[in-house]
N, C-alpha and C positions, 0 to 999 in steps of 0.2 A: 851850921853843924848838922850832921845826919842824926836821925833818930837813934836812941840808945841801941847798941848792938850786943848780941851775945857772941863772945869771942873766945876761941881756943888758941893758946900760945904754945909753942914748942921750941925749946932750946936746951942743949945739953949742959949749959953753964947755969947753975942755980942763980947767980947774981943777975944774969940777963933775964931769966924768967921772972924774977922778983921785980926788976926794973920795968919790964913790959906790963906786968900786972898792975903796978902802982900807976904807971903813966896812963894806961888804958882806963883805969878807974877815974883818974883826974880828968880825962877827956869825956867822962860821962857814960862810958860803956861798961859792960859787965864781963869779967873773965869767968867763964863757966868751966874751964879746964886748963891745966898746965901740964905739959909732957916734957920728958927729958930725951925721948927717942922717937923715931918715926913711927914705930909700932904703937907706942903709947899714944901718940897723936891720933892714929886711926881708931884706937879704942875709945879715947875721949870723944871723938866726933861721932862715933857709933852710939855711944851711951847717951850723949846729950848733943844733938845736932846744933851746931853754931850757925851764926849768920856770916861769920868771917873767920879765917884762919891766918895767924901770923906765925911763920915757922922759919927757923934757922935752916940753912942748907946742909951744912956738915954736922951730922949727928950719928951716933952709933946705930948700927943695924939697918937703917934705911935713911937715906938723905931726904931733905925737905921736898925736893923736886919729885922724887919717887912717891913720897907720901901724898903730895898734891895730886899726882896722877891717879893714885888709887882712890883718893877721896872723890875726884871728878867722876870716876866710874860708878861710885856708890850714889853720890848725890852732888850735882854741880854746886859749887859755892866759891865766893871770891877768896883768893889766896894772895898774901903778901909774903914775899921771901925776904929773909934777913941774912946777911953774910958779913963776915969780917974781910972777905975777899971780893974783889971785883974783876975776876978773871974773865976774859972774853968767852971762854968755853962755858962757864956757868951762866953768863948772861944769855948766851945763845940757847942753852937748854931751857932756861926759864921762858924765853920768848916762844920757843917751839911748843912748850907745854902750857901755854895760855895763862901764865902767871900774870896778875894784873898790876903788881907793883914790886919793886926791888929796892930794898934799903941796905946801905952799907953801914956797918957799925963804926963808930959809936952813933947811936940814933938819938936825935934831939926830939923833944916832945912835938914841936911844930912840924917836923918832917913826918912823924908818925901820924899826926892828925891829918895832914894833907894826903898821905898815902891811903889812909882808911877811907877818906871821902872819895878819892879818885877810884879806888878799887871797887867800892860799893856802887858808885855811879856807873862805871864801865860794865860791871856785872849786870846791873839792871838793864842797860842798853843792850848787852849781849842777849839777855833773856827775852827782851822785847823783839829783837831781830829773829831769834830762834822761833818764837811764837808766830811771827809773821811768815817765816819760811814754812813752818808746819801748816799754818792756815792755807797758804798758797798751794802746798802739796795736796792738802785735802780737797781744796776747791778743784784742782785739776783732776783728781781721782773721781770726784763727784761728777764733774763735767763729762768725763769719759763714760761713766756709767749711764748718764742721761742720754748721751749720744748713742750708746749701744742699745738702750731700750727704745729710743726713737727708731733706730734701724729695724728692730724686731717688729715694731708696730707697722712701719712702712711696708715691710715684707709680708707679714701675716694678714694685715687688714687692707693692703693695697692703698695706703694713704700717702699723701704728699708729706714732705718733711714738716711743713708748717702745721698741717692737721695733726700729725703725730705729736708734735710739741704741745699743741693746744689740748690734745687728749690727756697727755701727762699732767699738764697744769690743772685741768678740770678734775682728774682723778685725785690729785693731791689736795685740791680744795674740798672736794666731796668727802674725802677721808680725814680731812683736817690733819694732814701730815706733810712732810717735806717731799718735794718732787723726787729727790734722790732716793728716798725710801720706796716710792712707787716704782722707780726705775729699777732698783735692786730686786724688788719682787718680780717684776717682768723678766729680768735677766735670769733669775734663779728658776722661774717657771719654764723659761725657754730651755735652759740647760737640763731640767728634769725631763722634758719631753724630747730630749736629744737633738735640739735645734742647733 
């Protein structure tokens, strides 16, 4: 079982909202909000940010897929869609909008428990991959900055590439800072002097 989660549920049918709330509580999680419309769902999530959202697709004013999209733009979180329908068009929209699980009514407790565990795990994996991509992007940007600073040192001080790199390393060590910060300073200074 996953750690207890704070969950917001949305369904336009009061009986379904009640069923979800009771079942989620039996599974050891806490329902921190229940909405009857897509707009109410957004308000619930804004007022009390959940760990997970379980929403019906067909609701008044805004369907669950649209609400999930808006939530993702505010703050990414795992979403499980619930529907009485299993139309291919709905499934396709859910897949395109990065929904992590899809349940067809009537929902059994065991199915809900499995969907919650899967959605949370997949979301954690997605976040880890996103962080890796961000880290790689940053490492590439840092590398470009160091290369640019090396080039400036090579040109200004008539150094070899290896000597320029060692100079950056030594400056970083002497200043007790990262090499990329020294490189940024050199590049900014070069730009200031019109280089």
